[in-house]
C-alpha positions as CSV (number, residue, x, y, z in Angstrom):
1,M,-0.2,-45.0,45.2
2,A,-1.5,-41.4,45.0
3,K,2.2,-40.2,44.2
4,K,2.3,-43.3,40.8
5,S,-1.1,-41.8,39.7
6,G,0.3,-38.3,39.5
7,T,3.2,-39.1,37.6
8,S,1.4,-41.0,35.1
9,K,-0.8,-38.0,34.4
10,T,2.2,-35.8,34.1
11,A,3.5,-38.2,31.5
12,A,0.2,-38.7,29.4
13,K,0.1,-34.6,29.4
14,A,3.4,-34.1,28.2
15,A,3.0,-37.0,25.5
16,K,0.1,-35.3,24.3
17,K,1.6,-31.7,24.0
18,E,4.3,-33.4,22.0
19,R,2.0,-35.1,19.6
20,A,0.2,-31.3,19.4
21,A,3.8,-30.0,18.6
22,Q,4.6,-32.6,16.0
23,K,1.1,-31.8,14.5
24,T,1.7,-28.4,14.2
25,A,5.1,-29.0,12.5
26,R,3.8,-31.1,10.2
27,K,1.2,-28.4,8.8
28,E,4.0,-25.7,8.8
29,K,6.0,-28.1,6.8
30,K,3.3,-28.7,4.2
31,K,2.4,-25.1,4.0
32,A,5.8,-24.3,3.4
33,T,6.1,-27.0,0.5
34,K,3.1,-25.5,-1.1
35,T,4.3,-22.1,-0.8
36,N,8.0,-23.0,-2.6
37,K,6.5,-25.0,-5.3
38,N,4.2,-22.1,-6.3
39,G,7.4,-20.0,-5.8
40,D,9.4,-22.8,-8.3
41,Q,6.5,-22.4,-11.0
42,D,6.7,-18.6,-10.9
43,D,10.6,-18.8,-11.3
44,D,10.4,-21.2,-13.9
45,S,7.8,-19.0,-15.8
46,E,10.3,-16.1,-15.6
47,D,13.4,-18.5,-16.9
48,L,11.8,-19.5,-19.7
49,E,10.7,-15.9,-21.0
50,G,14.6,-15.2,-20.2
51,I,15.6,-18.1,-22.5
52,L,13.1,-17.1,-25.1
53,E,14.3,-13.3,-25.0
54,K,17.8,-14.8,-25.2
55,M,17.4,-16.7,-28.1
56,R,15.7,-13.8,-30.0
57,R,18.8,-11.8,-29.4
58,E,21.0,-14.2,-30.4
59,W,19.2,-15.0,-33.4
60,E,19.1,-11.0,-34.4
61,E,22.6,-10.9,-33.6
62,A,23.5,-13.8,-36.4
63,H,21.3,-12.5,-38.7
64,T,22.4,-8.7,-38.6
65,V,23.6,-7.8,-41.9
66,T,26.5,-4.6,-42.3
67,E,26.2,-2.9,-45.6
68,E,28.9,-0.6,-46.6
69,V,30.0,1.5,-49.5
70,V,33.8,0.4,-50.0
71,E,36.7,2.2,-52.5
72,G,37.4,0.5,-55.6
73,P,37.0,-3.2,-56.2
74,P,37.7,-6.4,-53.9
75,S,41.2,-7.0,-52.9
76,K,43.6,-9.0,-55.4
77,R,42.0,-12.4,-55.6
78,A,41.7,-15.5,-57.9
79,N,39.1,-18.4,-58.2
80,A,36.3,-15.9,-56.6
81,T,32.6,-16.3,-58.2
82,L,31.0,-13.0,-60.1
83,T,27.5,-13.7,-60.7
84,A,25.0,-11.5,-62.7
85,C,22.1,-10.4,-60.2
86,P,18.9,-11.9,-61.3
87,N,16.6,-9.2,-60.4
88,G,18.7,-6.2,-61.0
89,N,21.8,-4.5,-62.6
90,H,24.5,-5.7,-60.3
91,L,27.2,-8.3,-60.0
92,W,27.8,-10.3,-56.9
93,C,31.7,-11.4,-56.1
94,I,31.9,-14.0,-53.3
95,G,35.1,-15.5,-52.0
96,G,38.3,-16.1,-53.6
97,E,41.8,-16.9,-52.9
98,Y,45.2,-15.2,-53.0
99,F,48.8,-16.2,-52.5
100,S,51.4,-13.7,-51.3
101,E,55.1,-13.8,-52.4
102,D,56.2,-15.4,-49.3
103,G,54.0,-18.8,-50.0
104,K,50.8,-17.9,-47.7
105,A,47.6,-18.7,-49.0
106,Y,44.6,-16.0,-48.0
107,F,40.7,-17.4,-48.5
108,Y,38.1,-14.9,-48.3
109,N,34.2,-15.5,-47.6
110,D,33.3,-11.7,-47.8
111,V,30.3,-10.7,-50.3
112,F,30.6,-7.8,-52.6
113,R,28.0,-5.9,-54.8
114,Y,29.3,-4.1,-58.2
115,S,26.6,-1.4,-59.9
116,P,28.0,-1.1,-63.2
117,D,25.7,2.2,-63.9
118,K,27.0,3.8,-60.6
119,N,30.6,2.3,-60.8
120,E,30.0,1.6,-57.3
121,W,31.5,-1.6,-54.8
122,R,29.4,-2.2,-51.7
123,K,30.2,-4.9,-49.4
124,F,27.8,-7.0,-46.9
125,I,29.1,-8.5,-43.7
126,S,26.7,-11.0,-41.7
127,P,27.6,-13.3,-38.5
128,T,26.2,-16.2,-40.3
129,C,27.7,-17.0,-43.9
130,P,29.7,-19.6,-45.9
131,G,33.2,-20.0,-44.6
132,P,36.2,-18.8,-46.5
133,R,36.6,-20.7,-49.8
134,S,37.7,-20.8,-53.5
135,A,36.9,-22.7,-56.4
136,H,33.0,-22.8,-55.5
137,S,30.4,-22.3,-57.8
138,V,27.1,-20.1,-57.6
139,V,23.9,-19.8,-59.8
140,A,21.3,-17.2,-59.3
141,S,17.5,-17.5,-59.4
142,P,15.1,-14.9,-59.7
143,G,12.6,-16.8,-57.3
144,G,11.6,-15.3,-54.0
145,G,13.0,-11.6,-54.7
146,G,16.3,-13.0,-56.2
147,K,18.7,-15.8,-54.4
148,L,22.0,-16.9,-55.1
149,F,22.8,-20.6,-54.4
150,L,26.3,-21.7,-53.1
151,F,27.8,-25.1,-53.2
152,G,31.1,-26.7,-52.3
153,G,34.9,-24.9,-52.5
154,E,38.1,-25.4,-50.9
155,F,40.1,-24.0,-48.0
156,S,43.6,-24.9,-46.9
157,S,46.0,-24.0,-44.1
158,L,48.5,-20.8,-44.2
159,Y,51.3,-22.5,-45.7
160,Q,49.0,-25.2,-47.6
161,N,50.2,-28.1,-45.8
162,S,46.6,-29.2,-45.3
163,F,43.5,-29.0,-47.4
164,H,39.6,-28.9,-47.1
165,H,37.0,-29.4,-49.4
166,Y,33.4,-28.1,-48.6
167,R,30.1,-30.1,-49.0
168,D,28.1,-27.4,-47.7
169,F,25.1,-25.7,-49.2
170,W,23.9,-22.2,-48.8
171,V,21.4,-19.6,-50.2
172,F,22.0,-16.1,-50.1
173,D,18.5,-14.0,-49.9
174,I,19.5,-10.9,-52.1
175,P,16.3,-8.7,-50.4
176,T,17.6,-9.0,-47.1
177,H,21.5,-9.8,-47.7
178,S,21.2,-12.6,-45.4
179,W,22.7,-16.2,-45.6
180,E,20.8,-19.3,-44.6
181,R,22.6,-23.1,-44.9
182,I,20.1,-25.8,-46.2
183,E,20.5,-28.9,-44.9
184,T,19.5,-32.2,-46.8
185,K,20.4,-35.9,-45.9
186,L,21.4,-36.8,-49.6
187,R,23.6,-34.2,-51.3
188,P,26.7,-34.2,-53.6
189,S,30.0,-35.5,-52.3
190,A,32.6,-32.8,-51.1
191,R,34.6,-31.0,-54.1
192,S,36.0,-27.9,-56.0
193,G,36.4,-26.7,-59.5
194,H,32.5,-28.1,-60.2
195,R,30.2,-26.1,-62.3
196,M,26.5,-25.4,-61.7
197,A,23.9,-24.0,-63.9
198,M,20.4,-22.8,-63.6
199,W,17.7,-24.8,-65.5
200,K,14.0,-23.8,-65.2
201,H,13.5,-24.1,-61.0
202,Y,16.4,-26.8,-61.1
203,I,20.1,-26.4,-60.2
204,V,22.2,-28.9,-62.5
205,L,25.6,-29.8,-60.9
206,F,28.5,-31.8,-62.5
207,G,32.2,-32.5,-62.2
208,G,34.7,-31.0,-59.9
209,F,37.7,-32.8,-58.1
210,Y,38.7,-34.0,-54.7
211,D,42.3,-33.8,-53.5
212,P,42.5,-35.7,-50.2
213,G,46.6,-34.9,-50.2
214,Y,48.0,-37.9,-52.0
215,R,45.9,-38.2,-55.3
216,T,43.8,-35.8,-57.0
217,R,40.0,-37.7,-57.9
218,Y,38.4,-35.8,-60.9
219,L,34.5,-36.5,-61.1
220,N,32.2,-36.8,-63.5
221,D,28.7,-37.3,-61.6
222,T,25.6,-35.3,-62.5
223,W,23.3,-34.1,-59.8
224,Y,20.5,-31.6,-59.5
225,F,18.6,-29.5,-56.8
226,D,14.9,-28.7,-56.9
227,T,14.6,-25.4,-55.7
228,Q,10.8,-25.6,-54.9
229,E,10.8,-29.0,-52.9
230,Y,14.8,-27.9,-51.7
231,K,16.0,-31.6,-52.4
232,W,19.4,-33.0,-54.1
233,K,19.2,-36.0,-56.5
234,Q,21.6,-37.7,-58.5
235,V,21.3,-38.7,-61.9
236,E,21.6,-42.2,-63.0
237,F,23.1,-43.4,-66.1
238,K,23.6,-46.7,-68.0
239,E,26.9,-47.9,-68.4
240,T,26.4,-47.8,-72.2
241,D,25.4,-44.0,-72.0
242,R,27.8,-41.9,-73.2
243,K,29.0,-39.0,-70.8
244,P,31.7,-36.4,-70.7
245,S,35.0,-38.1,-68.6
246,P,36.1,-36.5,-65.2
247,R,36.9,-32.9,-65.2
248,S,37.1,-29.6,-63.4
249,G,37.1,-26.2,-64.8
250,F,34.7,-26.4,-67.4
251,S,32.1,-24.1,-69.1
252,F,28.4,-24.9,-68.2
253,L,25.9,-23.0,-70.0
254,P,22.0,-23.4,-69.7
255,T,19.8,-23.2,-72.8
256,A,16.4,-23.7,-73.6
257,E,16.6,-27.8,-74.1
258,G,19.5,-28.3,-71.6
259,I,23.1,-27.2,-70.7
260,V,26.0,-27.0,-72.7
261,L,29.5,-28.2,-71.4
262,Y,32.8,-27.3,-73.1
263,G,36.7,-27.9,-72.0
264,G,38.3,-28.4,-69.0
265,Y,41.1,-29.8,-67.2
266,C,41.8,-33.0,-65.3
267,K,45.2,-35.1,-64.7
268,E,46.4,-38.5,-66.2
269,Y,47.9,-41.0,-63.7
270,M,50.3,-43.7,-65.3
271,K,51.9,-46.1,-63.3
272,G,55.5,-45.3,-62.5
273,K,55.0,-41.7,-64.3
274,R,54.3,-38.4,-62.5
275,P,50.9,-37.3,-63.3
276,V,50.4,-35.0,-66.2
277,G,47.9,-32.1,-66.8
278,V,45.4,-32.6,-69.7
279,I,43.5,-29.4,-71.3
280,L,40.1,-30.6,-72.8
281,D,38.5,-29.3,-75.7
282,D,35.9,-31.1,-76.4
283,S,31.8,-30.4,-76.1
284,W,28.4,-31.8,-74.8
285,F,25.0,-31.4,-74.7
286,L,23.2,-32.2,-71.5
287,R,19.6,-32.8,-72.9
288,I,16.8,-32.1,-70.5
289,T,13.1,-33.1,-70.5
290,L,10.2,-32.9,-68.4
291,D,7.9,-35.9,-68.2
292,A,4.3,-34.3,-68.9
293,S,2.7,-36.3,-66.0
294,S,4.9,-36.4,-63.5
295,A,6.8,-33.2,-64.1
296,T,9.9,-35.1,-63.3
297,P,13.4,-34.3,-65.3
298,T,15.2,-36.7,-67.6
299,F,18.7,-36.4,-68.5
300,K,20.9,-37.5,-71.6
301,W,24.5,-36.9,-72.5
302,E,25.0,-35.9,-76.3
303,K,28.5,-35.5,-77.8
304,G,29.1,-32.4,-79.4
305,R,30.4,-32.4,-83.2
306,V,34.2,-31.3,-83.7
307,P,34.1,-27.5,-84.8
308,S,36.2,-27.2,-88.4
309,S,36.2,-23.3,-88.2
310,A,39.9,-21.8,-88.1
311,H,38.5,-19.7,-85.4
312,V,38.7,-22.6,-82.8
313,P,40.8,-21.1,-79.9
314,S,43.8,-22.9,-78.9
315,P,43.6,-25.3,-76.2
316,R,43.9,-23.6,-72.7
317,A,42.6,-23.7,-69.4
318,G,41.1,-21.5,-66.7
319,A,38.9,-20.0,-69.1
320,T,35.4,-20.3,-68.5
321,M,32.4,-18.7,-70.7
322,A,29.9,-16.1,-69.6
323,L,26.4,-16.7,-71.3
324,W,25.2,-14.1,-73.5
325,S,21.5,-14.9,-73.7
326,A,20.7,-12.4,-76.1
327,R,22.8,-14.1,-78.4
328,G,22.9,-17.6,-77.7
329,M,26.4,-17.6,-77.2
330,G,29.0,-18.1,-74.4
331,I,31.8,-15.4,-74.2
332,M,35.1,-16.8,-73.3
333,F,38.4,-14.3,-72.7
334,G,41.8,-15.3,-72.2
335,G,43.2,-18.5,-70.4
336,V,46.4,-19.9,-70.0
337,T,48.3,-22.9,-71.6
338,D,51.0,-24.4,-69.6
339,V,53.7,-26.8,-70.7
340,E,55.1,-29.2,-68.5
341,R,58.9,-29.6,-68.8
342,D,60.0,-31.4,-65.5
343,E,58.7,-32.1,-61.9
344,E,59.2,-28.4,-60.7
345,G,59.7,-26.5,-64.3
346,M,56.2,-25.3,-66.6
347,E,56.2,-22.4,-69.3
348,S,52.7,-20.8,-69.4
349,V,51.3,-18.6,-72.0
350,F,48.6,-16.3,-70.9
351,W,45.7,-15.2,-73.5
352,A,44.1,-12.1,-74.2
353,D,41.8,-13.1,-77.0
354,L,38.1,-12.9,-77.2
355,Y,36.0,-15.9,-78.8
356,G,32.1,-16.4,-79.1
357,Y,30.7,-20.0,-78.8
358,H,27.4,-20.5,-80.6
359,L,25.4,-22.6,-78.6
360,D,22.9,-24.0,-81.1
361,S,25.6,-24.8,-84.0
362,S,28.9,-25.2,-81.7
363,R,30.6,-23.2,-84.0
364,W,33.5,-20.6,-82.6
365,T,33.7,-17.0,-83.4
366,S,36.1,-14.6,-83.4
367,M,35.4,-11.3,-81.5
368,N,37.6,-8.2,-81.8
369,L,37.5,-5.1,-79.7
370,K,37.1,-1.8,-81.9
371,R,37.4,1.6,-81.4
372,P,35.7,3.8,-84.4
373,K,36.6,7.4,-84.8
374,K,34.9,10.3,-83.2
375,A,32.1,11.9,-85.0
376,G,33.4,14.1,-87.8
377,Q,36.7,12.4,-88.2
378,G,37.1,10.6,-91.4
379,K,34.1,8.7,-93.3
380,K,31.8,6.6,-91.1
381,K,31.8,3.1,-91.8
382,Q,28.7,1.7,-94.1
383,P,26.6,-1.0,-92.7
384,R,28.1,-4.4,-93.3
385,A,26.8,-6.8,-96.1
386,A,23.9,-9.3,-94.7
387,T,26.2,-12.2,-95.8
388,N,28.8,-10.9,-93.3
389,K,26.3,-11.7,-89.9
390,T,28.4,-8.9,-88.4
391,S,27.1,-7.6,-84.7
392,T,28.0,-4.7,-82.8
393,F,27.5,-3.4,-79.1
394,D,28.9,-0.3,-77.1
395,S,30.6,-1.0,-73.9
396,R,31.6,2.2,-72.6
397,D,34.2,2.7,-70.0
398,P,33.3,5.9,-68.3
399,G,36.5,6.1,-66.7
400,D,38.6,5.7,-70.0
401,E,39.4,9.2,-70.9
402,E,43.0,8.5,-72.8
403,D,41.4,7.5,-76.3
404,D,39.8,10.8,-77.1
405,G,36.4,9.6,-75.9
406,E,36.3,6.8,-78.4
407,E,34.1,4.1,-77.7
408,D,34.6,0.2,-77.5
409,K,33.0,-2.1,-79.8
410,V,32.8,-5.8,-80.1
411,L,32.7,-7.4,-83.8
412,L,31.6,-10.8,-84.0
413,A,33.6,-12.0,-87.3
414,S,31.5,-14.6,-89.0
415,P,33.3,-17.9,-89.6
416,K,31.9,-18.0,-93.1
417,K,33.5,-16.5,-96.4
418,R,33.1,-13.0,-96.8
419,G,31.3,-11.0,-99.4
420,P,32.0,-7.8,-101.1
421,D,32.6,-5.3,-98.4
422,P,31.2,-1.9,-99.4
423,S,33.0,-0.1,-96.8
424,P,36.2,1.9,-97.5
425,E,37.8,0.9,-94.2
426,R,38.2,-2.6,-93.3
427,D,39.2,-4.4,-90.0
428,L,43.1,-5.0,-90.2
429,D,42.9,-7.9,-87.5
430,D,40.1,-10.0,-89.0
431,P,40.8,-13.2,-89.5
432,N,37.9,-13.4,-92.3
433,L,40.4,-11.5,-94.6
434,T,42.7,-15.1,-94.5
435,K,43.0,-16.4,-98.1
436,P,42.9,-18.9,-99.3
437,M,40.0,-20.2,-97.4
438,D,40.5,-23.9,-98.3
439,L,43.5,-24.4,-95.8
440,R,41.6,-23.5,-92.7
441,T,40.5,-26.8,-91.7
442,K,44.2,-28.4,-92.4
443,A,45.7,-25.5,-90.2
444,S,43.1,-25.6,-87.6
445,E,44.2,-29.6,-87.0
446,F,47.8,-29.0,-86.8
447,M,47.2,-26.2,-84.6
448,S,45.4,-28.4,-82.2
449,A,47.5,-31.4,-82.3
450,S,50.9,-29.0,-82.0
451,A,49.4,-27.2,-78.9
452,Q,49.3,-30.6,-77.4
453,N,52.6,-31.7,-78.1
454,T,54.6,-31.5,-75.0
455,G,57.7,-31.7,-76.9
456,R,57.7,-28.0,-77.9
457,S,57.1,-25.0,-75.6
458,A,54.1,-22.8,-75.4
459,E,56.0,-19.7,-76.9
460,D,57.2,-22.0,-80.0
461,I,53.8,-23.1,-80.6
462,I,52.2,-19.9,-80.9
463,S,55.2,-18.0,-82.7
464,T,56.0,-20.7,-85.5
465,P,53.9,-20.8,-88.4
466,A,52.0,-23.9,-89.1
467,P,52.3,-26.2,-92.6
468,G,50.0,-24.5,-95.0
469,E,49.2,-21.4,-93.0
470,T,48.9,-18.2,-94.8
471,L,50.7,-15.1,-93.3
472,A,47.1,-13.7,-92.3
473,M,46.0,-16.8,-90.7
474,F,49.4,-16.9,-88.7
475,Y,48.7,-13.2,-87.5
476,A,45.3,-13.9,-86.5
477,R,46.0,-16.5,-84.0
478,S,49.3,-14.9,-83.1
479,R,48.7,-11.1,-83.0
480,E,48.4,-10.6,-79.2
481,Y,51.7,-12.4,-78.6
482,W,53.5,-10.1,-81.3
483,A,51.9,-7.1,-79.9
484,Q,53.1,-7.9,-76.6
485,K,56.6,-8.2,-78.2
486,A,56.6,-5.0,-80.2
487,Q,55.6,-3.1,-76.8
488,E,58.5,-5.1,-74.7
489,R,60.7,-3.5,-77.4
490,G,59.4,0.0,-76.8
491,A,60.0,1.0,-80.5
492,V,56.0,1.6,-81.2
493,D,53.3,3.5,-79.4
494,S,51.7,1.3,-76.8
495,R,48.2,0.9,-78.2
496,G,46.3,1.6,-81.6
497,K,47.4,1.1,-85.0
498,E,50.9,1.7,-84.4
499,L,51.3,-1.3,-82.0
500,R,49.5,-3.5,-84.3
501,R,51.4,-2.6,-87.0
502,G,54.8,-3.0,-85.2
503,G,53.2,-6.5,-84.2
504,F,52.4,-7.4,-87.6
505,G,55.8,-6.5,-89.0
506,L,57.5,-8.9,-86.4
507,A,55.1,-11.7,-87.3
508,E,56.0,-11.2,-90.8
509,E,59.8,-11.3,-90.1
510,R,58.8,-14.7,-88.3
511,Y,56.8,-16.0,-91.0
512,C,59.5,-15.4,-93.6
513,E,62.0,-17.2,-91.6
514,S,60.1,-20.2,-91.0
515,P,62.1,-23.4,-90.7
516,P,62.5,-25.8,-93.3
517,G,59.4,-28.1,-93.7
518,V,57.1,-25.5,-93.5
519,P,55.9,-24.2,-97.2
520,L,55.4,-21.1,-97.9
521,P,52.2,-19.9,-99.9
522,L,53.0,-18.3,-103.6
523,F,50.7,-15.6,-102.6
524,F,49.8,-14.3,-99.4
525,F,47.2,-11.5,-98.4
526,C,48.4,-8.5,-96.6
527,P,46.0,-6.7,-94.4
528,W,47.7,-3.3,-95.1
529,T,47.1,-3.3,-99.1
530,E,44.3,-5.7,-98.8
531,E,45.7,-7.2,-101.7
532,L,47.2,-10.4,-103.0
533,T,50.6,-9.9,-102.5
534,P,53.5,-12.4,-104.0
535,G,55.0,-14.6,-101.7
536,L,58.4,-16.7,-101.4
537,S,58.7,-19.6,-103.3
């Protein structure tokens, strides 16, 4: 019995010792858990600081801008944008495309700044920037120290097997030279070849095209972006309202009351026939008014009248105008006239003429580059009569030393009839010397109709006198063509009066060889003698 009692005490003692050990283990575990928890909080705090530092470094790397002076202009490219700086004497060149001789397409997204006073190009490189593209649109705003807004454009594979149209919207901050993408729920559709214009604090966008690969779709929708609220809105017109037809590659110039649209390009699709390119030469005015109470803009398209001046340029594509705000004019240079022969054949005439478009009256003015003589050489030109409405400005080229220091001047020739000219020297290329004046309208209408006649080549159109067209009128519209022919023959000097004289001689020969059905005037005006000379009957 005693032995049994001793065994029970020993078992109870062992159980009590085990319970104490378990209690101690639970305390240690609880303590360890508390310690680990505090340690995890410290580690989490350290990780959060590391994450923020990493994010800061990544942002700085993405927004670090590299600026470098480059030798000469950017590489060869087309369909880039060249925009005047809103707060300085600079030009900004963005993007573009280049097609090599082996059929490869290259697209760019670089940003260049040109300083005319220094004749200096600078390149800006930023990791955050729009993708490579061409046929995009850029406008400048003076707000916030100066900004450039970019929308749309296109990109293709190396061999142009696939195409992509952009729908993104970017802003370039001029003071920091950095890009930022603007994200909005509502925005225009993807497109290329559209145009944008800045009116007050609104960016107005119109037109363009979208090519998914099987058919090109041209657009004629109108949008505006509020640079204060950073919102896009589409302008809704009634079905009965007049508006421009779908197009791309047109001119879009802002005025105080709205925006002027001129020209453009589109394709006509007819069932069973291949698409035909159409060069447009109509003009429209987008009148914009602000509601006094809500400050909301309202838009209305107005069709421009058909100009009757003989200085209307021949239909052409690829020539957009730059705004000369001081004169209220759009300045157009060059362009190309394409005449399609078959599915793979096309004849092209490239232009090198200069025109001014008066925004208020929708009238065209022929503009000629002149090089006056140096001081002390010959007589100085007297001021033009007030009725001539002729203005000049200097456009010096510091690198041009081949012309004995002569300056470039642009003469704006009025389309109205000229009065007596007191100057002993006259512009031999001035189309205003054309006589008789009453044939201008008919000749202009004939030239416009002839240029759209696909049955004739573009070279035939420019080198053939029109019915009722005088020699001076014929030479005025085709002088660049004949100057090029004279230069190709190599019989005259490559510049100056000798080149013009040789070109005029070729034009005169062609004029006298006019085909039957083109009546010759009994008299024509000779720009060399400045007299009416008997012609052929």
